[in-house]
VMD Tcl script that builds the backbone (N, CA, C; Angstrom):
set m [mol new atoms 330]
animate dup $m
set s [atomselect $m all]
$s set {name element resname resid chain x y z} {
  {N N MET 1 A -19.234 -37.760 24.166}
  {CA C MET 1 A -19.587 -36.464 24.699}
  {C C MET 1 A -21.106 -36.373 24.849}
  {N N LEU 2 A -21.548 -35.699 25.870}
  {CA C LEU 2 A -22.966 -35.579 26.166}
  {C C LEU 2 A -23.603 -34.498 25.308}
  {N N ASN 3 A -24.660 -34.871 24.614}
  {CA C ASN 3 A -25.455 -33.913 23.864}
  {C C ASN 3 A -26.129 -32.985 24.868}
  {N N LYS 4 A -26.347 -31.727 24.497}
  {CA C LYS 4 A -26.957 -30.758 25.410}
  {C C LYS 4 A -28.286 -31.250 25.975}
  {N N ASN 5 A -29.046 -31.985 25.192}
  {CA C ASN 5 A -30.370 -32.425 25.613}
  {C C ASN 5 A -30.392 -33.854 26.137}
  {N N GLU 6 A -29.286 -34.506 26.161}
  {CA C GLU 6 A -29.236 -35.906 26.601}
  {C C GLU 6 A -29.172 -35.965 28.124}
  {N N PRO 7 A -30.232 -36.473 28.751}
  {CA C PRO 7 A -30.223 -36.525 30.217}
  {C C PRO 7 A -29.360 -37.666 30.735}
  {N N LEU 8 A -28.855 -37.482 31.940}
  {CA C LEU 8 A -28.140 -38.556 32.620}
  {C C LEU 8 A -29.158 -39.491 33.262}
  {N N THR 9 A -28.804 -40.752 33.392}
  {CA C THR 9 A -29.643 -41.638 34.192}
  {C C THR 9 A -29.497 -41.205 35.650}
  {N N GLU 10 A -30.440 -41.616 36.486}
  {CA C GLU 10 A -30.331 -41.263 37.904}
  {C C GLU 10 A -29.065 -41.839 38.520}
  {N N SER 11 A -28.703 -43.046 38.128}
  {CA C SER 11 A -27.479 -43.647 38.673}
  {C C SER 11 A -26.255 -42.805 38.327}
  {N N TYR 12 A -26.137 -42.425 37.070}
  {CA C TYR 12 A -25.007 -41.602 36.655}
  {C C TYR 12 A -25.017 -40.260 37.383}
  {N N PHE 13 A -26.190 -39.649 37.471}
  {CA C PHE 13 A -26.319 -38.364 38.145}
  {C C PHE 13 A -25.829 -38.457 39.587}
  {N N TYR 14 A -26.317 -39.456 40.307}
  {CA C TYR 14 A -25.931 -39.584 41.715}
  {C C TYR 14 A -24.457 -39.946 41.890}
  {N N ILE 15 A -23.912 -40.752 41.003}
  {CA C ILE 15 A -22.483 -41.069 41.102}
  {C C ILE 15 A -21.650 -39.798 40.944}
  {N N LEU 16 A -21.962 -39.002 39.927}
  {CA C LEU 16 A -21.235 -37.745 39.729}
  {C C LEU 16 A -21.455 -36.799 40.902}
  {N N LEU 17 A -22.686 -36.724 41.389}
  {CA C LEU 17 A -22.989 -35.852 42.517}
  {C C LEU 17 A -22.223 -36.271 43.771}
  {N N CYS 18 A -22.148 -37.568 44.010}
  {CA C CYS 18 A -21.410 -38.073 45.175}
  {C C CYS 18 A -19.923 -37.724 45.096}
  {N N LEU 19 A -19.398 -37.641 43.891}
  {CA C LEU 19 A -17.976 -37.340 43.710}
  {C C LEU 19 A -17.686 -35.844 43.642}
  {N N TYR 20 A -18.716 -35.026 43.656}
  {CA C TYR 20 A -18.542 -33.575 43.524}
  {C C TYR 20 A -17.664 -33.009 44.635}
  {N N ARG 21 A -17.828 -33.493 45.849}
  {CA C ARG 21 A -17.048 -32.968 46.986}
  {C C ARG 21 A -15.711 -33.656 47.186}
  {N N GLY 22 A -15.472 -34.736 46.465}
  {CA C GLY 22 A -14.187 -35.407 46.599}
  {C C GLY 22 A -14.269 -36.880 46.243}
  {N N ALA 23 A -13.121 -37.523 46.224}
  {CA C ALA 23 A -13.010 -38.925 45.823}
  {C C ALA 23 A -13.749 -39.838 46.800}
  {N N SER 24 A -14.217 -40.954 46.270}
  {CA C SER 24 A -14.901 -41.949 47.090}
  {C C SER 24 A -14.754 -43.311 46.434}
  {N N HIS 25 A -14.979 -44.345 47.236}
  {CA C HIS 25 A -14.962 -45.706 46.700}
  {C C HIS 25 A -16.386 -46.119 46.341}
  {N N GLY 26 A -16.513 -47.169 45.573}
  {CA C GLY 26 A -17.808 -47.608 45.059}
  {C C GLY 26 A -18.851 -47.834 46.138}
  {N N TYR 27 A -18.479 -48.529 47.193}
  {CA C TYR 27 A -19.443 -48.810 48.255}
  {C C TYR 27 A -19.905 -47.513 48.916}
  {N N GLY 28 A -18.990 -46.587 49.115}
  {CA C GLY 28 A -19.349 -45.291 49.690}
  {C C GLY 28 A -20.314 -44.532 48.796}
  {N N ILE 29 A -20.093 -44.591 47.494}
  {CA C ILE 29 A -20.989 -43.933 46.537}
  {C C ILE 29 A -22.374 -44.569 46.599}
  {N N MET 30 A -22.423 -45.885 46.674}
  {CA C MET 30 A -23.714 -46.578 46.746}
  {C C MET 30 A -24.472 -46.171 48.003}
  {N N GLN 31 A -23.786 -46.095 49.128}
  {CA C GLN 31 A -24.429 -45.697 50.387}
  {C C GLN 31 A -24.888 -44.238 50.337}
  {N N GLU 32 A -24.035 -43.363 49.824}
  {CA C GLU 32 A -24.363 -41.944 49.772}
  {C C GLU 32 A -25.530 -41.683 48.817}
  {N N THR 33 A -25.592 -42.409 47.720}
  {CA C THR 33 A -26.709 -42.275 46.787}
  {C C THR 33 A -28.019 -42.616 47.477}
  {N N GLU 34 A -28.027 -43.696 48.206}
  {CA C GLU 34 A -29.241 -44.095 48.917}
  {C C GLU 34 A -29.632 -43.025 49.946}
  {N N ARG 35 A -28.647 -42.479 50.638}
  {CA C ARG 35 A -28.909 -41.439 51.636}
  {C C ARG 35 A -29.449 -40.173 50.971}
  {N N LEU 36 A -28.766 -39.706 49.912}
  {CA C LEU 36 A -29.170 -38.473 49.237}
  {C C LEU 36 A -30.562 -38.573 48.621}
  {N N SER 37 A -30.911 -39.751 48.142}
  {CA C SER 37 A -32.206 -39.936 47.477}
  {C C SER 37 A -33.306 -40.343 48.453}
  {N N GLY 38 A -32.998 -40.369 49.724}
  {CA C GLY 38 A -33.992 -40.774 50.716}
  {C C GLY 38 A -34.407 -42.227 50.553}
  {N N GLY 39 A -33.491 -43.044 50.045}
  {CA C GLY 39 A -33.765 -44.465 49.856}
  {C C GLY 39 A -34.454 -44.792 48.544}
  {N N ARG 40 A -34.778 -43.791 47.758}
  {CA C ARG 40 A -35.484 -43.999 46.493}
  {C C ARG 40 A -34.606 -44.615 45.415}
  {N N VAL 41 A -33.317 -44.253 45.408}
  {CA C VAL 41 A -32.391 -44.781 44.402}
  {C C VAL 41 A -31.346 -45.637 45.103}
  {N N LYS 42 A -31.267 -46.884 44.662}
  {CA C LYS 42 A -30.268 -47.812 45.196}
  {C C LYS 42 A -29.456 -48.325 44.019}
  {N N ILE 43 A -28.168 -48.115 44.100}
  {CA C ILE 43 A -27.273 -48.563 43.033}
  {C C ILE 43 A -26.632 -49.873 43.477}
  {N N GLY 44 A -26.856 -50.924 42.716}
  {CA C GLY 44 A -26.231 -52.208 43.002}
  {C C GLY 44 A -24.795 -52.231 42.515}
  {N N SER 45 A -24.044 -53.215 42.976}
  {CA C SER 45 A -22.629 -53.265 42.621}
  {C C SER 45 A -22.414 -53.437 41.117}
  {N N GLY 46 A -23.252 -54.224 40.452}
  {CA C GLY 46 A -23.112 -54.393 39.006}
  {C C GLY 46 A -23.321 -53.096 38.262}
  {N N THR 47 A -24.361 -52.369 38.644}
  {CA C THR 47 A -24.636 -51.066 38.040}
  {C C THR 47 A -23.501 -50.098 38.343}
  {N N MET 48 A -23.040 -50.123 39.593}
  {CA C MET 48 A -21.992 -49.204 40.032}
  {C C MET 48 A -20.721 -49.373 39.199}
  {N N TYR 49 A -20.261 -50.589 39.085}
  {CA C TYR 49 A -18.988 -50.803 38.404}
  {C C TYR 49 A -19.117 -50.722 36.889}
  {N N GLY 50 A -20.294 -51.040 36.354}
  {CA C GLY 50 A -20.533 -50.815 34.929}
  {C C GLY 50 A -20.547 -49.332 34.607}
  {N N ALA 51 A -21.227 -48.557 35.467}
  {CA C ALA 51 A -21.327 -47.113 35.269}
  {C C ALA 51 A -19.969 -46.431 35.424}
  {N N THR 52 A -19.217 -46.807 36.456}
  {CA C THR 52 A -17.913 -46.161 36.644}
  {C C THR 52 A -16.971 -46.498 35.492}
  {N N GLY 53 A -17.019 -47.715 35.010}
  {CA C GLY 53 A -16.193 -48.087 33.858}
  {C C GLY 53 A -16.539 -47.262 32.635}
  {N N ASN 54 A -17.831 -47.086 32.402}
  {CA C ASN 54 A -18.285 -46.297 31.260}
  {C C ASN 54 A -17.919 -44.826 31.427}
  {N N MET 55 A -18.084 -44.306 32.643}
  {CA C MET 55 A -17.761 -42.895 32.871}
  {C C MET 55 A -16.257 -42.638 32.781}
  {N N MET 56 A -15.447 -43.626 33.130}
  {CA C MET 56 A -13.998 -43.464 32.954}
  {C C MET 56 A -13.665 -43.404 31.466}
  {N N LYS 57 A -14.319 -44.240 30.662}
  {CA C LYS 57 A -14.092 -44.211 29.220}
  {C C LYS 57 A -14.488 -42.865 28.621}
  {N N LYS 58 A -15.535 -42.261 29.149}
  {CA C LYS 58 A -16.003 -40.966 28.659}
  {C C LYS 58 A -15.149 -39.812 29.175}
  {N N GLY 59 A -14.301 -40.095 30.164}
  {CA C GLY 59 A -13.449 -39.051 30.714}
  {C C GLY 59 A -14.111 -38.208 31.793}
  {N N TRP 60 A -15.221 -38.699 32.352}
  {CA C TRP 60 A -15.942 -37.959 33.386}
  {C C TRP 60 A -15.348 -38.179 34.773}
  {N N ILE 61 A -14.807 -39.374 35.001}
  {CA C ILE 61 A -14.188 -39.708 36.286}
  {C C ILE 61 A -12.882 -40.434 36.025}
  {N N ARG 62 A -12.062 -40.557 37.061}
  {CA C ARG 62 A -10.818 -41.326 36.965}
  {C C ARG 62 A -10.587 -42.020 38.300}
  {N N GLU 63 A -9.799 -43.065 38.230}
  {CA C GLU 63 A -9.386 -43.748 39.459}
  {C C GLU 63 A -8.272 -42.954 40.112}
  {N N THR 64 A -8.237 -43.004 41.422}
  {CA C THR 64 A -7.200 -42.324 42.171}
  {C C THR 64 A -6.805 -43.193 43.358}
  {N N ILE 65 A -5.716 -42.858 44.001}
  {CA C ILE 65 A -5.220 -43.614 45.144}
  {C C ILE 65 A -5.408 -42.793 46.406}
  {N N SER 66 A -5.854 -43.452 47.455}
  {CA C SER 66 A -6.083 -42.785 48.735}
  {C C SER 66 A -4.775 -42.432 49.425}
  {N N ASP 67 A -4.821 -41.356 50.192}
  {CA C ASP 67 A -3.686 -40.968 51.025}
  {C C ASP 67 A -3.641 -41.763 52.328}
  {N N HIS 68 A -4.740 -42.445 52.652}
  {CA C HIS 68 A -4.828 -43.206 53.891}
  {C C HIS 68 A -4.311 -44.626 53.681}
  {N N PRO 69 A -3.337 -45.062 54.477}
  {CA C PRO 69 A -2.757 -46.401 54.306}
  {C C PRO 69 A -3.785 -47.529 54.344}
  {N N GLU 70 A -4.825 -47.388 55.186}
  {CA C GLU 70 A -5.826 -48.457 55.292}
  {C C GLU 70 A -6.709 -48.548 54.049}
  {N N ASP 71 A -6.699 -47.519 53.203}
  {CA C ASP 71 A -7.516 -47.502 51.995}
  {C C ASP 71 A -6.720 -47.752 50.719}
  {N N LYS 72 A -5.454 -48.070 50.821}
  {CA C LYS 72 A -4.598 -48.218 49.630}
  {C C LYS 72 A -5.141 -49.247 48.638}
  {N N ARG 73 A -5.827 -50.271 49.141}
  {CA C ARG 73 A -6.309 -51.329 48.256}
  {C C ARG 73 A -7.683 -51.021 47.668}
  {N N LYS 74 A -8.376 -50.014 48.192}
  {CA C LYS 74 A -9.700 -49.659 47.684}
  {C C LYS 74 A -9.577 -48.849 46.402}
  {N N ARG 75 A -10.467 -49.131 45.485}
  {CA C ARG 75 A -10.521 -48.379 44.232}
  {C C ARG 75 A -11.318 -47.102 44.488}
  {N N LEU 76 A -10.678 -45.972 44.366}
  {CA C LEU 76 A -11.339 -44.686 44.569}
  {C C LEU 76 A -11.557 -44.007 43.227}
  {N N TYR 77 A -12.627 -43.238 43.162}
  {CA C TYR 77 A -12.958 -42.495 41.950}
  {C C TYR 77 A -13.042 -41.019 42.286}
  {N N GLU 78 A -12.683 -40.187 41.299}
  {CA C GLU 78 A -12.838 -38.750 41.464}
  {C C GLU 78 A -13.312 -38.148 40.150}
  {N N LEU 79 A -14.000 -37.007 40.261}
  {CA C LEU 79 A -14.468 -36.292 39.080}
  {C C LEU 79 A -13.305 -35.676 38.325}
  {N N THR 80 A -13.389 -35.675 37.029}
  {CA C THR 80 A -12.474 -34.882 36.204}
  {C C THR 80 A -13.145 -33.521 35.998}
  {N N ASP 81 A -12.419 -32.587 35.428}
  {CA C ASP 81 A -13.021 -31.291 35.109}
  {C C ASP 81 A -14.188 -31.463 34.141}
  {N N PHE 82 A -14.037 -32.384 33.198}
  {CA C PHE 82 A -15.099 -32.642 32.230}
  {C C PHE 82 A -16.320 -33.236 32.930}
  {N N GLY 83 A -16.101 -34.148 33.873}
  {CA C GLY 83 A -17.199 -34.728 34.634}
  {C C GLY 83 A -17.940 -33.682 35.445}
  {N N ARG 84 A -17.198 -32.754 36.018}
  {CA C ARG 84 A -17.798 -31.651 36.780}
  {C C ARG 84 A -18.679 -30.803 35.848}
  {N N GLU 85 A -18.190 -30.546 34.639}
  {CA C GLU 85 A -18.970 -29.789 33.652}
  {C C GLU 85 A -20.251 -30.534 33.279}
  {N N ILE 86 A -20.150 -31.831 33.085}
  {CA C ILE 86 A -21.318 -32.652 32.748}
  {C C ILE 86 A -22.361 -32.559 33.858}
  {N N LEU 87 A -21.930 -32.673 35.110}
  {CA C LEU 87 A -22.853 -32.594 36.241}
  {C C LEU 87 A -23.516 -31.221 36.317}
  {N N ILE 88 A -22.734 -30.165 36.162}
  {CA C ILE 88 A -23.283 -28.807 36.221}
  {C C ILE 88 A -24.316 -28.591 35.116}
  {N N ARG 89 A -24.018 -29.063 33.912}
  {CA C ARG 89 A -24.964 -28.931 32.799}
  {C C ARG 89 A -26.249 -29.714 33.068}
  {N N GLU 90 A -26.117 -30.878 33.695}
  {CA C GLU 90 A -27.313 -31.672 34.008}
  {C C GLU 90 A -28.168 -30.972 35.056}
  {N N VAL 91 A -27.550 -30.388 36.054}
  {CA C VAL 91 A -28.298 -29.647 37.076}
  {C C VAL 91 A -29.018 -28.461 36.423}
  {N N GLN 92 A -28.360 -27.777 35.509}
  {CA C GLN 92 A -28.997 -26.660 34.789}
  {C C GLN 92 A -30.187 -27.154 33.970}
  {N N ARG 93 A -30.034 -28.305 33.332}
  {CA C ARG 93 A -31.119 -28.886 32.529}
  {C C ARG 93 A -32.310 -29.214 33.420}
  {N N ILE 94 A -32.045 -29.821 34.572}
  {CA C ILE 94 A -33.115 -30.189 35.497}
  {C C ILE 94 A -33.813 -28.937 36.038}
  {N N ARG 95 A -33.034 -27.912 36.356}
  {CA C ARG 95 A -33.627 -26.646 36.833}
  {C C ARG 95 A -34.545 -26.047 35.763}
  {N N HIS 96 A -34.089 -26.076 34.516}
  {CA C HIS 96 A -34.907 -25.537 33.426}
  {C C HIS 96 A -36.220 -26.316 33.320}
  {N N LEU 97 A -36.148 -27.627 33.397}
  {CA C LEU 97 A -37.361 -28.448 33.357}
  {C C LEU 97 A -38.312 -28.063 34.482}
  {N N SER 98 A -37.775 -27.938 35.678}
  {CA C SER 98 A -38.585 -27.596 36.845}
  {C C SER 98 A -39.190 -26.203 36.710}
  {N N ASP 99 A -38.389 -25.239 36.276}
  {CA C ASP 99 A -38.883 -23.874 36.104}
  {C C ASP 99 A -40.000 -23.821 35.051}
  {N N THR 100 A -39.818 -24.557 33.967}
  {CA C THR 100 A -40.828 -24.593 32.913}
  {C C THR 100 A -42.117 -25.212 33.438}
  {N N ALA 101 A -42.013 -26.303 34.149}
  {CA C ALA 101 A -43.189 -26.957 34.720}
  {C C ALA 101 A -43.889 -26.031 35.709}
  {N N ASP 102 A -43.122 -25.375 36.573}
  {CA C ASP 102 A -43.712 -24.432 37.528}
  {C C ASP 102 A -44.462 -23.327 36.808}
  {N N SER 103 A -43.875 -22.793 35.757}
  {CA C SER 103 A -44.490 -21.714 34.992}
  {C C SER 103 A -45.832 -22.160 34.403}
  {N N ILE 104 A -45.851 -23.325 33.815}
  {CA C ILE 104 A -47.073 -23.860 33.195}
  {C C ILE 104 A -48.117 -24.164 34.262}
  {N N MET 105 A -47.702 -24.793 35.328}
  {CA C MET 105 A -48.653 -25.235 36.349}
  {C C MET 105 A -49.214 -24.075 37.174}
  {N N LYS 106 A -48.512 -22.957 37.189}
  {CA C LYS 106 A -48.991 -21.769 37.904}
  {C C LYS 106 A -49.793 -20.861 36.975}
  {N N GLY 107 A -49.935 -21.266 35.707}
  {CA C GLY 107 A -50.750 -20.501 34.784}
  {C C GLY 107 A -50.018 -19.414 34.034}
  {N N ASP 108 A -48.699 -19.341 34.159}
  {CA C ASP 108 A -47.905 -18.345 33.424}
  {C C ASP 108 A -47.530 -18.955 32.082}
  {N N ASN 109 A -47.977 -18.390 31.007}
  {CA C ASN 109 A -47.706 -18.938 29.680}
  {C C ASN 109 A -46.410 -18.422 29.079}
  {N N GLY 110 A -45.639 -17.598 29.786}
  {CA C GLY 110 A -44.470 -16.973 29.208}
  {C C GLY 110 A -43.239 -17.671 29.486}
}
mol reanalyze $m
mol bondsrecalc $m
mol representation Tube
mol addrep $m
């Protein structure tokens, strides 16, 4: 289980974010991560499959089967309710960090 203050790695964050709107296969997640990050974050296949395996063990994602016949052999992943909660908490944590930094950098000490 994720501690309230334990941040996700960027790879984990982007994998969960990519799955927020629906199931996807590993290669699709890798491509979408690169697109969403403007090319700044690139997830290699080793990282991808290590991360998905770990996230399945944690109960954040699960494997699912595609409804499309041409995709039956592809391994698809989808968020669990717990994974969705983890992502939402991480976004809240990042927002808090950003808000705090903005407050300090704008001279507001409160």
